[in-house]
C-alpha positions as CSV (number, residue, x, y, z in Angstrom):
1,M,-4.6,-30.3,-4.4
2,L,-5.9,-26.9,-3.4
3,R,-7.9,-26.7,-0.2
4,V,-10.6,-24.3,-1.2
5,T,-13.7,-22.8,0.5
6,A,-15.7,-19.6,0.1
7,A,-17.2,-20.0,3.6
8,L,-16.0,-18.3,6.7
9,A,-15.2,-20.3,9.9
10,T,-13.3,-20.7,13.1
11,V,-10.1,-22.4,13.9
12,V,-7.7,-22.2,16.9
13,L,-5.6,-19.1,16.9
14,V,-1.9,-19.0,17.6
15,P,-1.4,-19.1,21.4
16,I,0.5,-15.7,21.3
17,L,-2.9,-14.0,20.7
18,M,-3.9,-15.0,24.2
19,M,-1.6,-12.3,25.4
20,A,-3.8,-9.6,23.9
21,A,-6.3,-7.4,25.7
22,P,-8.9,-9.1,28.0
23,P,-12.3,-10.1,26.6
24,T,-15.1,-7.5,26.6
25,P,-18.9,-8.0,26.8
26,P,-21.0,-7.7,23.6
27,P,-22.7,-4.4,23.0
28,P,-26.5,-4.3,23.6
29,G,-28.6,-6.2,21.1
30,Q,-25.7,-8.4,19.9
31,T,-25.7,-12.2,20.6
32,P,-22.3,-14.0,21.2
33,Q,-21.8,-17.2,19.2
34,A,-20.3,-20.3,20.8
35,R,-16.7,-20.9,19.6
36,P,-14.3,-23.7,20.2
37,G,-10.7,-23.6,21.5
38,N,-8.9,-20.4,22.4
39,I,-11.0,-18.0,20.3
40,E,-12.9,-15.0,21.8
41,L,-16.6,-14.8,21.0
42,A,-17.4,-12.8,17.9
43,T,-20.6,-10.7,18.5
44,F,-21.8,-9.4,15.1
45,P,-25.2,-7.7,14.8
46,A,-28.0,-10.1,14.0
47,E,-28.7,-8.2,10.8
48,W,-25.1,-8.6,9.5
49,T,-24.7,-10.6,6.3
50,Y,-21.7,-12.7,7.3
51,K,-22.2,-14.8,10.4
52,P,-19.3,-15.6,12.7
53,G,-17.9,-19.1,12.9
54,G,-17.2,-20.2,9.3
55,Q,-14.2,-22.1,8.1
56,A,-11.1,-20.5,6.6
57,P,-8.9,-22.6,4.3
58,S,-5.7,-23.9,6.0
59,A,-2.5,-25.5,4.8
60,E,0.6,-26.8,6.6
61,H,3.4,-25.5,4.4
62,G,2.4,-22.5,2.3
63,M,-0.6,-20.4,1.4
64,V,-1.7,-18.0,-1.3
65,A,-4.8,-15.8,-1.2
66,S,-5.9,-13.6,-4.1
67,N,-9.1,-12.3,-5.8
68,C,-8.7,-14.7,-8.7
69,A,-8.8,-18.5,-8.5
70,L,-6.5,-19.1,-11.5
71,A,-3.9,-16.7,-10.0
72,T,-4.0,-18.4,-6.7
73,E,-3.5,-21.7,-8.4
74,A,-0.5,-20.3,-10.2
75,G,1.1,-19.3,-6.9
76,V,0.5,-22.6,-5.3
77,E,2.0,-24.3,-8.4
78,I,5.2,-22.4,-7.9
79,L,5.3,-23.1,-4.1
80,K,5.0,-26.8,-4.8
81,A,7.8,-26.5,-7.4
82,G,10.1,-25.4,-4.6
83,G,9.8,-21.6,-5.1
84,N,9.7,-19.3,-2.2
85,A,7.0,-16.7,-1.3
86,V,8.5,-14.1,-3.7
87,D,8.6,-16.6,-6.6
88,A,5.0,-17.4,-6.0
89,S,4.0,-13.8,-5.5
90,V,5.5,-12.8,-8.9
91,A,3.7,-15.8,-10.5
92,V,0.4,-14.6,-9.0
93,G,1.0,-11.1,-10.3
94,F,1.6,-12.1,-13.9
95,A,-1.3,-14.6,-13.8
96,L,-3.6,-11.8,-12.6
97,A,-2.6,-9.8,-15.7
98,V,-4.1,-12.6,-17.8
99,A,-7.1,-13.9,-15.8
100,Y,-8.2,-10.8,-13.9
101,P,-8.0,-7.9,-16.3
102,E,-10.3,-5.7,-14.2
103,A,-7.4,-5.0,-11.8
104,G,-4.5,-7.4,-12.5
105,N,-2.3,-5.8,-15.0
106,L,0.9,-5.2,-17.0
107,G,-0.3,-1.7,-17.7
108,G,-0.5,-0.4,-14.1
109,G,1.7,-0.5,-11.0
110,G,1.8,-1.4,-7.3
111,Y,3.7,-2.1,-4.1
112,A,5.0,-5.1,-2.3
113,V,6.2,-5.6,1.3
114,V,8.5,-8.5,2.0
115,R,9.6,-10.3,5.1
116,T,12.3,-12.9,4.4
117,S,12.8,-16.1,6.3
118,D,15.9,-14.8,7.9
119,G,14.1,-11.7,9.3
120,R,14.9,-9.0,6.8
121,S,12.3,-6.7,5.5
122,A,12.0,-4.9,2.2
123,A,9.5,-2.8,0.2
124,I,9.4,-2.1,-3.5
125,D,7.5,0.8,-5.1
126,Y,6.5,0.2,-8.7
127,R,3.9,2.9,-8.8
128,E,3.2,4.5,-12.2
129,T,4.8,7.9,-12.9
130,A,3.6,10.9,-14.7
131,P,4.9,11.1,-18.3
132,A,7.4,13.7,-19.3
133,Q,4.7,15.6,-21.2
134,A,2.4,15.8,-18.1
135,S,1.7,19.2,-16.6
136,R,0.1,20.5,-13.4
137,D,-3.2,21.7,-15.0
138,M,-3.5,19.2,-17.9
139,F,-6.9,18.0,-16.8
140,I,-8.4,21.5,-16.1
141,G,-11.0,22.5,-18.7
142,P,-11.8,25.9,-20.1
143,G,-14.2,26.7,-17.3
144,G,-11.6,26.0,-14.6
145,K,-13.1,22.6,-13.7
146,P,-11.5,19.1,-13.9
147,T,-12.5,17.1,-17.0
148,E,-13.1,13.4,-17.5
149,A,-9.7,13.0,-19.2
150,S,-8.0,12.0,-15.9
151,L,-10.3,9.0,-15.7
152,V,-11.0,7.8,-19.3
153,G,-8.9,7.7,-22.4
154,H,-5.2,8.0,-23.3
155,R,-4.2,11.0,-21.2
156,A,-5.4,9.3,-18.0
157,S,-2.5,6.8,-18.0
158,G,0.7,7.0,-16.1
159,V,3.9,5.1,-17.2
160,P,3.3,1.5,-16.2
161,G,5.5,0.0,-13.5
162,S,4.2,-3.5,-12.9
163,V,6.5,-5.5,-15.1
164,A,9.6,-3.7,-13.8
165,G,8.5,-4.1,-10.2
166,L,7.7,-7.7,-10.4
167,L,10.9,-8.6,-12.1
168,A,13.0,-6.5,-9.7
169,L,11.3,-8.3,-6.8
170,L,12.1,-11.7,-8.4
171,E,15.7,-10.8,-9.1
172,K,16.5,-9.6,-5.6
173,H,14.5,-12.1,-3.5
174,G,13.3,-14.9,-5.7
175,T,15.0,-18.3,-6.3
176,L,13.5,-19.7,-9.5
177,P,14.2,-18.7,-13.1
178,R,12.1,-16.0,-14.6
179,A,10.7,-18.4,-17.3
180,R,9.6,-20.9,-14.7
181,V,7.8,-18.3,-12.5
182,M,6.0,-16.8,-15.6
183,A,5.1,-20.2,-17.1
184,P,1.6,-20.3,-15.5
185,A,0.7,-16.9,-16.8
186,I,2.0,-17.6,-20.3
187,R,0.1,-20.9,-20.3
188,L,-3.2,-19.1,-19.3
189,A,-2.7,-16.6,-22.1
190,R,-1.5,-18.9,-24.8
191,K,-3.8,-21.9,-24.2
192,G,-6.6,-19.8,-22.7
193,F,-9.0,-20.4,-19.8
194,V,-12.7,-21.1,-19.4
195,V,-14.9,-18.1,-18.9
196,D,-16.9,-18.3,-15.6
197,E,-19.8,-16.2,-14.5
198,I,-17.6,-13.9,-12.4
199,F,-15.4,-13.1,-15.4
200,R,-18.5,-12.6,-17.7
201,T,-20.2,-10.4,-15.2
202,S,-17.2,-8.2,-14.8
203,I,-16.9,-7.6,-18.5
204,G,-20.6,-7.0,-18.8
205,Q,-20.7,-4.4,-16.0
206,N,-17.9,-2.5,-17.6
207,A,-18.8,-3.0,-21.3
208,A,-19.6,0.7,-21.8
209,L,-16.0,1.6,-21.1
210,I,-14.4,-1.4,-22.8
211,K,-16.3,-0.9,-26.1
212,R,-14.9,2.6,-26.5
213,F,-11.4,1.2,-27.2
214,A,-9.7,-1.7,-29.0
215,G,-10.2,-4.2,-26.2
216,R,-13.8,-4.7,-27.4
217,E,-12.6,-7.1,-30.1
218,L,-11.4,-9.6,-27.5
219,F,-13.8,-9.0,-24.6
220,L,-17.0,-8.1,-26.4
221,P,-17.2,-10.4,-29.4
222,N,-20.4,-9.6,-31.3
223,G,-20.9,-6.7,-28.8
224,T,-21.5,-8.9,-25.8
225,P,-19.2,-10.6,-23.2
226,P,-18.0,-14.1,-24.0
227,D,-20.4,-16.8,-22.9
228,V,-19.8,-18.8,-19.7
229,G,-18.0,-22.1,-20.7
230,T,-16.2,-20.6,-23.7
231,R,-12.4,-20.4,-23.8
232,I,-10.7,-17.0,-24.0
233,V,-7.2,-17.0,-25.6
234,Q,-5.0,-13.9,-25.5
235,A,-2.3,-14.5,-28.1
236,D,-1.0,-10.9,-28.1
237,L,-0.6,-11.0,-24.3
238,A,1.0,-14.4,-24.5
239,S,3.6,-13.0,-26.9
240,T,4.3,-10.0,-24.6
241,L,4.8,-12.3,-21.6
242,E,7.1,-14.6,-23.6
243,R,9.2,-11.6,-24.5
244,V,9.4,-10.5,-20.9
245,A,10.3,-14.1,-19.8
246,K,13.1,-14.1,-22.3
247,L,14.4,-10.6,-22.2
248,G,13.4,-9.3,-18.8
249,P,12.4,-5.6,-18.5
250,A,13.6,-4.9,-22.0
251,G,10.9,-7.2,-23.3
252,F,8.3,-4.7,-22.1
253,Y,10.0,-1.3,-21.9
254,S,11.7,-1.4,-25.3
255,G,11.1,-3.1,-28.6
256,P,7.7,-4.1,-30.0
257,V,5.8,-3.7,-26.8
258,A,7.0,-0.2,-26.1
259,A,6.4,0.7,-29.8
260,A,2.8,-0.6,-29.5
261,V,2.2,1.5,-26.4
262,E,3.6,4.6,-28.1
263,A,1.6,4.0,-31.2
264,E,-1.7,3.7,-29.2
265,M,-0.8,6.9,-27.4
266,T,-0.3,8.6,-30.7
267,R,-3.7,7.4,-32.0
268,G,-5.4,8.7,-28.9
269,N,-3.5,11.9,-28.3
270,G,-1.9,10.4,-25.1
271,T,1.3,11.5,-23.4
272,I,3.3,8.3,-22.8
273,T,6.3,7.9,-25.1
274,A,8.8,5.2,-25.7
275,A,11.3,7.4,-23.9
276,D,9.0,7.4,-20.8
277,L,8.9,3.6,-20.9
278,A,12.7,3.3,-21.4
279,T,13.5,5.4,-18.4
280,Y,11.0,3.9,-15.9
281,K,12.6,2.4,-12.8
282,P,11.0,0.8,-9.7
283,V,12.3,2.1,-6.3
284,W,13.3,0.0,-3.3
285,R,12.2,1.8,-0.2
286,T,12.7,1.3,3.6
287,P,9.5,-0.2,5.0
288,I,7.7,1.6,7.7
289,A,8.3,-0.3,10.9
290,S,6.1,0.2,14.0
291,T,4.3,-1.6,16.7
292,Y,0.7,-1.9,18.0
293,R,0.3,-3.2,21.5
294,G,3.6,-5.1,21.3
295,Y,2.9,-6.6,17.9
296,G,5.2,-5.6,15.0
297,L,4.1,-3.8,11.8
298,I,5.8,-3.8,8.5
299,A,4.1,-1.4,6.1
300,M,4.5,0.3,2.8
301,P,6.0,3.9,2.8
302,P,5.2,6.7,0.3
303,S,4.6,7.0,-2.5
304,S,1.8,4.9,-0.9
305,S,0.0,6.7,1.9
306,G,-1.4,3.4,3.2
307,G,1.4,2.4,5.6
308,I,2.0,5.7,7.4
309,T,-1.8,6.4,7.6
310,L,-2.4,3.0,9.1
311,V,0.5,3.4,11.6
312,E,-0.7,6.9,12.7
313,T,-4.3,5.5,13.2
314,L,-3.1,2.5,15.2
315,N,-0.8,4.7,17.3
316,I,-3.8,6.9,18.3
317,L,-5.9,3.8,19.1
318,E,-3.0,2.5,21.2
319,T,-3.2,5.4,23.6
320,W,-6.4,3.9,25.0
321,T,-5.2,1.1,27.3
322,D,-8.8,0.0,27.9
323,I,-10.4,-1.8,24.9
324,A,-13.9,-0.6,24.2
325,P,-16.5,-3.3,23.5
326,W,-16.4,-4.3,19.9
327,G,-19.0,-2.5,17.8
328,S,-20.0,-0.1,20.6
329,A,-20.5,3.6,20.0
330,Q,-17.4,4.2,22.2
331,A,-15.2,1.9,20.0
332,L,-16.5,3.4,16.8
333,H,-16.0,6.9,18.1
334,R,-12.4,6.2,18.9
335,L,-11.8,4.5,15.6
336,T,-13.4,7.3,13.6
337,S,-11.5,10.0,15.5
338,A,-8.2,8.2,14.8
339,F,-9.0,7.7,11.1
340,Q,-10.1,11.4,10.8
341,R,-6.8,12.7,12.2
342,A,-4.6,10.4,10.2
343,F,-6.4,11.2,7.0
344,V,-6.1,14.9,7.7
345,D,-2.3,14.5,7.8
346,R,-2.4,12.2,4.8
347,N,-4.4,14.4,2.5
348,A,-2.6,17.6,3.4
349,T,1.1,16.5,3.4
350,L,1.8,13.3,1.6
351,G,3.1,12.8,-2.0
352,D,6.1,11.4,-3.9
353,P,9.1,11.4,-1.5
354,D,11.4,12.1,-4.4
355,F,9.6,15.4,-4.9
356,V,8.4,16.7,-1.5
357,T,9.6,16.5,2.0
358,L,7.3,14.3,4.1
359,P,6.6,14.5,7.9
360,L,6.9,10.7,8.2
361,A,8.8,10.7,11.5
362,R,6.1,12.9,13.1
363,M,3.2,10.9,11.7
364,A,4.8,7.7,13.0
365,S,5.6,9.1,16.4
366,K,3.9,7.7,19.5
367,E,4.2,11.1,21.2
368,Y,2.5,12.8,18.3
369,A,-0.3,10.2,18.6
370,R,-0.7,11.2,22.3
371,Q,-0.9,14.8,21.3
372,L,-3.7,14.0,18.8
373,R,-5.5,11.9,21.3
374,A,-5.5,14.8,23.8
375,G,-7.8,16.6,21.3
376,I,-10.4,13.8,21.2
377,A,-13.3,14.2,23.5
378,A,-14.7,11.1,25.2
379,D,-18.2,11.6,23.8
380,R,-18.2,14.2,21.1
381,A,-17.2,14.3,17.4
382,T,-14.6,16.8,16.2
383,P,-15.6,18.5,12.9
384,T,-12.9,17.9,10.3
385,R,-12.9,21.6,9.3
386,T,-11.4,22.4,12.7
387,L,-8.6,19.9,12.1
388,A,-7.8,20.1,8.4
389,P,-5.2,22.6,7.1
390,V,-6.6,24.7,4.2
391,P,-5.2,23.0,1.0
392,R,-2.7,25.2,-0.8
393,E,-4.3,25.3,-3.9
394,G,-8.1,3.0,-7.1
395,R,-10.7,2.4,-6.2
396,E,-10.4,-1.1,-7.8
397,T,-7.0,-2.5,-7.0
398,T,-6.3,-6.2,-6.1
399,N,-4.3,-7.5,-3.2
400,Y,-2.6,-10.9,-2.8
401,V,-0.6,-12.5,0.0
402,V,1.8,-15.4,0.0
403,V,3.7,-17.4,2.7
404,D,6.1,-20.3,2.1
405,R,7.3,-23.3,4.1
406,W,10.4,-21.3,5.3
407,G,8.3,-18.5,6.8
408,S,9.0,-15.8,4.3
409,A,6.0,-13.6,3.3
410,V,5.0,-11.1,0.7
411,A,2.0,-8.8,0.7
412,T,1.3,-7.1,-2.7
413,T,-1.2,-4.6,-3.9
414,T,-1.5,-3.8,-7.6
415,T,-3.9,-1.7,-9.6
416,I,-4.8,0.1,-12.8
417,N,-7.0,2.3,-10.6
418,S,-10.6,2.1,-11.8
419,L,-11.9,-1.2,-13.1
420,Y,-10.2,-1.8,-16.5
421,G,-8.3,1.4,-15.9
422,S,-8.6,4.1,-18.5
423,G,-10.3,1.6,-20.9
424,V,-7.4,2.0,-23.3
425,W,-6.3,-1.3,-24.8
426,V,-2.9,-1.7,-26.4
427,P,-3.4,-3.6,-29.7
428,G,-0.7,-6.1,-30.5
429,A,0.5,-6.2,-26.9
430,G,-2.7,-7.3,-25.2
431,F,-3.3,-5.3,-22.0
432,F,-5.3,-2.4,-20.6
433,L,-3.6,0.8,-19.5
434,N,-4.2,2.5,-16.1
435,N,-6.0,5.7,-15.3
436,E,-3.7,6.5,-12.3
437,M,-3.3,10.2,-13.3
438,D,-6.6,10.8,-11.4
439,D,-4.8,9.8,-8.2
440,F,-2.9,13.0,-8.3
441,A,-4.5,16.1,-6.9
442,V,-5.7,17.0,-10.4
443,Q,-6.9,20.3,-9.0
444,P,-5.5,20.7,-5.4
445,G,-8.4,21.2,-3.0
446,T,-11.0,19.5,-5.2
447,P,-12.2,16.0,-4.5
448,N,-11.1,13.1,-6.8
449,Q,-13.2,10.1,-7.7
450,F,-12.9,8.8,-4.2
451,G,-13.9,12.1,-2.6
452,L,-10.3,12.7,-1.3
453,V,-9.4,16.3,-1.1
454,Q,-5.6,16.6,-1.4
455,G,-3.0,19.3,-1.4
456,E,-0.2,20.6,-3.5
457,S,2.2,17.9,-2.3
458,N,0.3,15.5,-4.7
459,A,0.0,17.9,-7.7
460,I,0.9,16.6,-11.1
461,A,4.5,16.9,-12.2
462,P,6.5,15.1,-14.9
463,G,8.2,11.9,-13.4
464,R,6.3,12.1,-10.1
465,R,4.6,9.1,-8.6
466,M,0.9,9.8,-7.7
467,L,-0.1,9.2,-4.1
468,S,-1.8,5.9,-3.4
469,A,-3.9,4.4,-0.6
470,M,-2.6,0.9,-1.1
471,A,-1.6,-0.7,2.2
472,P,0.0,-4.2,1.9
473,T,1.0,-5.0,5.5
474,I,2.8,-7.7,7.5
475,V,2.1,-8.1,11.2
476,L,4.6,-9.8,13.5
477,D,3.8,-11.6,16.7
478,R,5.5,-10.6,20.0
479,N,8.3,-13.0,19.2
480,G,9.1,-11.3,15.9
481,Q,7.6,-14.1,13.7
482,V,5.2,-13.5,10.9
483,L,1.7,-13.6,12.3
484,M,-0.5,-12.0,9.6
485,L,-0.5,-10.6,6.1
486,V,-3.3,-8.3,4.9
487,G,-4.1,-5.8,2.2
488,G,-7.0,-4.9,0.1
489,R,-8.8,-3.0,-2.7
490,G,-11.1,0.0,-2.4
491,G,-9.1,3.2,-2.7
492,P,-8.9,5.0,0.7
493,R,-11.2,2.3,2.1
494,I,-8.2,0.0,1.9
495,I,-6.6,1.8,4.8
496,T,-9.6,1.7,7.1
497,A,-10.4,-2.0,6.2
498,V,-6.8,-3.1,6.9
499,V,-6.7,-1.3,10.3
500,Q,-10.0,-2.9,11.4
501,A,-8.8,-6.4,10.4
502,I,-5.6,-5.9,12.5
503,V,-7.6,-4.5,15.4
504,N,-10.1,-7.4,15.3
505,V,-7.3,-9.9,15.5
506,I,-5.1,-8.2,18.2
507,D,-7.7,-6.4,20.4
508,Y,-10.6,-8.7,20.0
509,R,-8.9,-12.1,19.4
510,M,-11.1,-12.9,16.4
511,S,-10.2,-15.7,14.1
512,L,-9.0,-14.5,10.7
513,A,-12.3,-15.4,9.1
514,D,-14.3,-13.3,11.6
515,A,-11.7,-10.5,11.5
516,V,-12.2,-10.1,7.8
517,G,-15.9,-10.9,7.7
518,A,-16.8,-8.5,10.5
519,P,-18.7,-5.3,9.5
520,R,-16.6,-2.2,9.0
521,I,-16.9,1.6,9.0
522,H,-15.0,4.2,7.0
523,H,-14.0,7.8,7.6
524,Q,-11.4,9.7,5.5
525,A,-11.6,13.2,7.0
526,L,-13.4,14.7,4.0
527,P,-16.2,14.3,3.4
528,D,-16.9,14.5,7.1
529,M,-19.0,11.4,7.2
530,I,-19.0,7.9,8.8
531,D,-19.9,5.3,6.2
532,Y,-21.1,2.0,7.7
533,E,-22.0,-1.2,6.1
534,K,-25.7,-1.9,6.0
535,G,-26.7,-4.3,8.7
536,G,-23.3,-3.9,10.4
537,V,-24.1,-1.2,12.9
538,P,-27.3,-1.5,14.9
539,A,-29.8,1.5,14.8
540,D,-29.1,2.4,18.5
541,I,-25.4,2.6,17.8
542,V,-26.0,4.8,14.8
543,D,-28.2,7.0,16.9
544,A,-25.6,7.3,19.6
545,L,-23.0,8.3,17.0
546,K,-25.4,11.0,15.7
547,A,-25.9,12.3,19.2
548,M,-22.1,12.7,19.4
549,G,-22.3,15.0,16.4
550,Y,-21.3,12.5,13.6
551,A,-23.0,12.5,10.2
552,T,-23.5,8.9,9.1
553,Q,-24.7,7.0,6.1
554,P,-24.7,3.4,4.8
555,G,-21.7,2.9,2.5
556,G,-19.1,0.6,1.2
557,T,-15.8,-0.6,2.5
558,G,-12.6,-2.1,1.2
559,S,-12.2,-5.8,0.3
560,L,-9.3,-7.7,1.9
561,T,-7.2,-10.8,1.3
562,A,-5.3,-12.1,4.3
563,I,-3.2,-14.9,5.7
564,K,-2.6,-15.8,9.4
565,R,-0.4,-18.2,11.2
566,V,-2.2,-20.9,13.2
567,A,-1.2,-23.8,15.2
568,T,-1.4,-26.2,12.2
569,G,0.3,-23.9,9.7
570,W,-1.5,-21.1,7.9
571,E,-5.0,-19.9,7.3
572,G,-5.8,-17.8,4.2
573,L,-8.9,-16.2,2.8
574,F,-10.4,-13.6,0.5
575,D,-13.0,-11.2,1.6
576,P,-16.5,-12.6,1.4
577,R,-17.6,-9.3,0.0
578,K,-15.7,-10.2,-3.3
579,H,-14.6,-13.2,-5.2
580,G,-11.3,-15.1,-5.0
581,L,-9.5,-18.2,-3.8
582,A,-7.3,-19.1,-0.9
583,G,-5.3,-22.3,-1.3
584,G,-2.1,-24.0,-0.1
585,Y,-0.5,-27.3,0.4
């Protein structure tokens, strides 16, 4: 039986965390909460929505956390059947494609970072690619401005990589047959599942996009979302999944499914062809390996920017040997300054490593971090315009994490970019297509939908993978064992959210529940602005940041899923800012 809770709470942390930095007093105006065991006191602002001291689900043998209850249950089913973390992770991925269509997908792509039980690490890149017909200025209108076509409609889609990536991951590191791993997803599609309020609300909030394309017949019967309590059956998707289970990648990238994608592209003047699908390949990459205060980091390399930007940020933070009080103006100034410099490098230099030379060694260098730190004043903001080179010119992902009884671990982030992607539905095959073409620098030097201003390194080119901010990450304790898995959704806010969760655990000794539930900030270099969660930063701290020269505004953050080792096994949870389920056995 799944052990499930949506509440946050406290449990005893792994003793290794007692080796972290010494405790610090709370900032003015914050009241510490009593906590049992070896946990440090969390000191959230009184106005903050999520109070410290809730309970995170725990399990002795294995744990799954995702943004979809049905997908989590699929993963736990596979763990109980004797599968390892990879088997369960792939099961979750396919189940998300059925039960979480806003971000789970067959028509998108993603990344996974793996730590096997024998200590090996791996990373797989199954990011979408630009079709062969794509061109650098394909989304620039007659007036020289970007058009909506990179976000909505058939031309917004890159060549999907999810099916190829999940199957490659299963083939290399899984233990169970493909049909067994995919059985939960096929069952959900063929027999259906009961619509809940979360599912209905998601469809309703995105009805304007969905109704423009063929998915309206399934998701908007009679022009409205399906009622709560009704059963939604996806026969076309079930057939697609059954073909994949039987034939492997050929079941998706050739034959009827590929023909259905090409036919829909033809109907909508899109650019993906059957030849694009037939030639798509995922790429195994060397994970980024680094450390933070003696703890190990295994992170995703480009074409995702998440791992290297995260590592550069943490390297800068590590140069301060004193730990500023959590939530203080000093701590937020240091964090913002580190984010700012890492995002300057990210935005100006990163792209598909198969197309451009990337300065990864420099960005991951501890010495480079010390050089950057030297330019950070103790009490004054640095304007981004004085740091950023002049450019040469998803938001809504979903993350899931899995550990098994043998200690192997997988952190995966997958996306179709915006909720429901481009809106385009593939009739006869049963899935939405992504709008990942907007993650390119559609017009280098011009902000994309996330406000990111990127350079020529991420310009559109046929076959190129668009830069991502996804950051599935595995943290090792000082003995080299898996300590924590974390990743998120929220476009560039993924990176800043993951960093803060790691810092909260290592520097501030928070329980996993408090580390994820704590208020967060965001800064991505441009726009030159600190976004902070409403109620998460007291007014006097905001005033202190403004006095340093920062522009500030209430704003959003990423949403995380995470797992952490504890004395009794594993804790897992989804971010209270979103929906989901953590469960194990």
